N, C-alpha and C positions, 0 to 999 in steps of 0.2 A: 474745623480743619479739613483741608480738601482731601477727598479720598482718591487713591490710586485707581485708575481704570484697568481692569484686567479682562482680557477677551479670551473666552473659552470656545473652542471650535470642536465639534463632534456631530457626525451625521445621525446619531442616535437621540431622540427627544428625552429619553429617560436619563441619559448621561448629562445632558445640558441642565435638565431639572435638578438632578443630584448636586450638581456644581453650584447652582445658584442657592441651594438649601445649605451647603457645606461652607460656602466663602463667608468670612467675617464681614458683615455689611458695614460694621462700624469703621473699618479700616479700607475696605476695598469696594469699588462699584463694579458689579458684575455685568459684563456685556457677553452676549452669546451669538454664535453663528453656526449654521447647519453644514458648512463646508468652506473650502479654501476660497472659492469665488466670492461668496457672501462675506467671508472674513475679510478679503481685500477691501471691500467697500466699507466695512466698519472701521478698519484701520485708518483708511483715507479720511473718513469723516470724523471719527471720535478720537483718533490718536491715543490709543491705550499705551500704559507703561509696560505692560507684559502681554504676551500671548502665550496661552496654554493650548496646544492642539494635539488631537489624537493622531497617531501615526497612521493607522490603517483606516482609510476611508475610500469610497467609491469615486470614480471620476478623477479626482485630484487628491493624491495622498499628502501627508504631512510633510514628507521630505521635499517634495516639489513645492508645497506651501512655504516652506521655509525659504526657498530661493526667491519665491515671488514677494514675501514679506519684506525681505532684505533690500529688494528694489524700491519698495515704498519708503522704508525708513531702515537704513543700513545699522542704526544703533538699537533697534528694538529687540529686546531679549525674547527668545522663542524657547518654551519649555514644552517638550514632547512627552505625551502620555502613551505608554507602550505596554503591550502584554509580555509575558515572560519569554515567548519565543522570539521576540523582535528586539532583544537587547542588542544584538550586533549592529542592527539597523540604526538604533538610537545612537550608538556610539560613533558610527559613521556620520550621522547627522551632526553631532557635536564637533566632529572634525571639519564639518562644512560650516560651522558657525552657530549652531544651536547652543543655547546657554546651558541647558541641563535636561534631564529626562526624569520622569516618575514612573513607577510601574503600577499597573492595575492589580488589585484595587488599592487605592491610595487612602492614607487617613488624613483628616482635616489638618492635624498639626504638621505633618509632613508637606501638604500642599502649601500651607502658609508659609512654612520655612523656606520653601524653594521660591515662592514668589517673593518674598521680603529680600532674599539675596539677589534675585533678578532686578528689583527696583533699585537696591543700592549699586548694583553693577551699571545700570543706566544712568544713575545720578554721577557716578564717577566718569562715565564717557561724556556726559554733558559738561561736567566741570572741566574735563581734559580739553574739549573744543572751546569752551568759554576762555580758558586759560590761554589757549593758542592765539584766539583773536585779540586778547588783551595784550599780550606780548607784542603782536604785530603793530597794534595802534598805539599803545602807550610807551613802549620802550624802544621804539625805533631809533637806532643810533646810540643807545645807552647800554653800556656794558654791565651796569649794576642795576639789578631788578630786585625787588622785595616787597613783601607785604608785612613781614614781621615787624611789630612796633618798636622793638628794640633797635633793629637795623635801621628803620625810618628815622629814629631819633639820631643815630649816628650820622645818617646821610644829611639830615638838617643842620647838624653842628659842622659838619664838613662844608656845607655850602656857605654857611655864615663865615667860617674862618678862611674860606678860599680867597676872599677879597682882601685880606690882609697879609702882611709879610711874616707873620708869627710862625716860628718854628712848631712843627706837629710831630708827634710821636704816635704811630699807629701800632697797636698791640693786637695779637689774635694768634691762634693756632695756624699751622701751616695749611694753606689751601683755602683760607677764609677770604682772600681778596684784597690783601694790603697793597699789592702793586696797582690794582685797579683803583683804590681809593686815592692813591698817591698821584696818579695820572689825572684822576678827577679834580684834585686840589689845584693842580697845574692848569688844566684846561678852563677852570672857572675863574682863574686869577688874572690880574693885569699883566702877568708875565706869559700868558699863553702864546704870544708870537715868538717867544724865545724858546730855547732848547729845554726839554726835559731830559735829563741825564740820570741813568739807574745803574747802580752797582751793588752787587751782593757781596758784603763783607766776608761772608762764611765761604765763598767759593774762590776767594783769591788768597794765596800764601801771604803770611804777615810781612815777609821782606820784599813782597811785590806791591802790597796794598798801598803803602805810602807813596810809591812811585805813580800808581794809578790815580790816586787822589790829587797829589801835588805837581806831578810831572818830574821830569829829571833832565840833567845836562848830559851831554855825550861824555862817556868815560866815568860817569859817577859810580857805576858798579860793574862787576863783570857781566858782559853781555849787552851793556848799554852802548851800542855802536853809533847812536845818533841821539839827538835831543828829542824829547817828547813832551807835548802838552798834557797836563793832567785833567782830571774831571772837573775840578773847581773852575779852571780856566775856560774848559768847554762850556760849562753851564752858566757862565757870567751873563747876568740879566735874566736868567730863568730859574729852573728848579733842579736841585740835586737830591736825588733819592737814595739814601743809604738804607739798604735792606739787611736785615739781621745784624743791626748795629751792636747787638749784645755779644758778637763773636769778635768784635775789634780788640786788639791786644792793648795791654796796659800801657806798652811803650808809645802806641800811637795816638791814644787818647788825648793826652795833653797837646799835642799838635793839632788835633782837630778842635779842641777847645780855644786855641789861640786864633784860628781863622774865624772862629764864630764870634769871637769877642771883638777882634780887631779888622776883620775882613782882609787880612794880610797872611801871606805865606811864603816860605822858601821852596822852590823846587828841590829835589834831592841833588846834591852836588852843586848847588848854585848860591852865590852871595847876593843875588839880585831879588829884592822883595817885589813880590806881586800882588796885586789887589784883585778881589773877586766880590761881586754883588750877586749872592745866590739866596734863594729861598730854600731852606733845608727841611726836608720831610724824612724821617727815619722810621724804621719799623722793626719789629722783633716778635719772634714767637716764644721768647723767655721772659721771665718775670724780673724786668730790670730793677725794680725796687729791692727785691731779695738780694740781687747781685750787688747793689749799693751797700745794703747792710753787711754783706759778707766780704766786702772790700774788693770785689773783682770788677767794679765799673765806679769811675769817679763820680762823686755825688754833684760836684759843680758841673761837670759835662751833662749829667742827667737833667739837671734843672734847666740847662741851655737848650736841650733838644726837646724837652717836654713842657713847653709853654701851653700847648693844647694837646690833650690826649684823647685819642679815638680807640675804643675798644670794640672789635668786631666779634661778635657772637659766633660760636661754631654752628654748623648746619643743623646739628642734632638739637639745638635750641631754637631753631626756626623752621619747624616742620611745614608751616604754612607756606614757606618759600620753595619747597622741593619741587612740586609739580610746575610751578611757575618758572623756575630755573630750567627744569628739564625741557620745557616747551621753548624757552628762550634760546637754548643751545641748539635745539633742532632748527629754529628759525635762523639762527647764525650759519649753520651749515648750509642751509637753502640759500642764504643771501650769497653765500661764496660759490654758488653754482652746483652744489652737490644735490643729487636727487635723494629726497628724504621721504620716510613714511608720513602718513597723514597725522600721526600722533601715537599714543600709547593705549594698548588695551587696558580695560579696567584691573585685570589681574596684574599686569606689568605695573601699572601706576600704584597699585596697592603694595607691590613689592618694594617700590622705590621709597614709599611713605614709611614703611615698616623698618628700613634699613637705618643703622646708626651713624653712617658716613664718617668714619675715623678720618678720612682724608678730605672732609669738608667739600666746599664747592669744586675744587679741582678734580677730586675723585668723581663727582657727579657728572662734571664735563666729559671726563674720559669714557665714563660708563655710556653716556648718550652718543658720543662719537663712535664708539665700537658697536653698540646696537644698531645705530643708523646704517652703518656700514654692511653688517652681516644680516640685517632683517630683509627677508624675501617675501613679506605679506604687506597688506595695506597698513597695519599698525604694528608697532613694536610689541611683541609678546614676551611673556615670562622667560621663554626659552632663549631669547636673544640676550638676555641679561647674564652677568657673570655668575658663577656658581655661588660665591659667598652671599650674594644678595638673595638667591633663591633659598639657600639654606637658612639665612637669618629670617626670612618670611615664612619658614616652615614648609617650603617646597622641597622637591626631591634634590638631595645633593648629587653631583656627578658621580655615578657609580657604573656598574655593569649596564651595557647598552647605551652609555653615553660617551661622546667623544670629549676631547680636552676642552672644546669651547661650550659644553653643556648641550650640544645638539644630539638627538637620537642618531645612531649609527644608521648609514643609509640602507644597510641590508637587514635592519630590525624592522619587523612589521609593526604597524600601528598598535595592534592589540597586545603584542609583547611589551612594546615601549610603555603602553598605558599601565600594564600590570606592574612593570617596574617602578613607575612613578608612584602608583597607588600603594605598593608594599613599602617603599621608603617613607612615604608621607604618613601612612597610618601607624607604621612602627614608631615614628618619630613622636606622633601624638600620643600614643599609649605610653611611651616613655615619659612624657611630660605629665600624664595624669596618673602614673602608678598603676596603669593597666586598667583603669576604669573606662568601660565603654561609653557609659552615660556621659561623662565628661568629655571624653574624645568626640563623641558625636556632636555635642554642644559646640566645641571649639571648630569643628569642621562644618558645621551649619547643615547637618543632615539628620535624619530620624534614627533613633537607636536601632531599630530593627533592620534598617537599611545598612547600617554599619556592621550589624552582626552578619548579615549576608556577605558582605564585602570581605570581612575577616575570615569566613569560612571558605569563601571561593579562593582566596589568596593563601590560605594555610597559616595564618597568623595566630599564634595562641595569645590568650588574654586572660586577665584576671576576673572578668565578669562585669 
């Protein structure tokens, strides 16, 4: 197994020797340098996964080194080693992009834990960049992106059935992309040069839906001041998409069945029979089979619209697609001319992956649109995400010191905002672990003694 390279920078020979003795050589390959300048050369030549550097050094200190290392490798996580009196400087370094800091003297277990977290952080950033490249190359011009095997199977079936005139029923929760699949069926069909007409059955009152579908004659009902062509006529030769078909009234269902059987219909208030050749695609977020059993949907109509059934899985069942979709939505914004960040930070990406997405792909798209708009840094950070995502990921919920968008108030100093964040975060962890500091430290990825110090500083009571 390939060992991760870890560079340790300290001007003291004894400190470098100690690091080489403490580091787990079965997992990590130790590299050392006696200062920032020599460390730059090692980074350029060896490309380490993590840099651990002392903060206080002659000539060039660790804070300046951080800025230099970022120029060589912007995604390189840097961990600072600091004495007790330099904690505020270490916090400032984290604000500038350092991954974390450890306090002298550090225990081997604490050092290994921080290094492992830094490596996972770097892996997430690399995955983020790779996904962005894949989106640009593989999915250019395609609104449906996926890696999930279940979604891939649905797409394959959709591609096969698109070449036919078979009616298709698309089932799935709201926000899963039923409209996109309907359009894909149309664009891959021999009807692609004709119209794709979409109508949401739940958005139109029952007394108007018949007129929208079949058209009406002038004077057919109150307000019908002129004749109007219906969607069946407009979609002739193309595809008609009836979204939320389960909300169609029982009175209208037999009229829809007739046009599907005979290709003929009467506009409202007319005695002239019209014909229409359409490919019908329907969708619903309801369980149509249950509606049939309960008598709320005609069985014969169900079989007419359901020659082929496509079931779209919710986003919570396709976690491998979350990051890919997020990058896709950023790419779409960029394509429309909006200035967008370079991607997502590792913590923001983890936050997206940990969320349950009750609103599915549509909710994810809205979250990315919002984050891209308010982000004022190179990458989208966790602070740019909505409160409910941060809370679900175990981050601090919006509270004192936070504005409605989850951003720290402009007049709150960084130290105060950090304390508010840490208090909310560790109180939440202790609540989850029943007050166990050991379990909370494990969940947080820090050493137990470090957590004890933080709890004492924040004045948080615990069970031990």
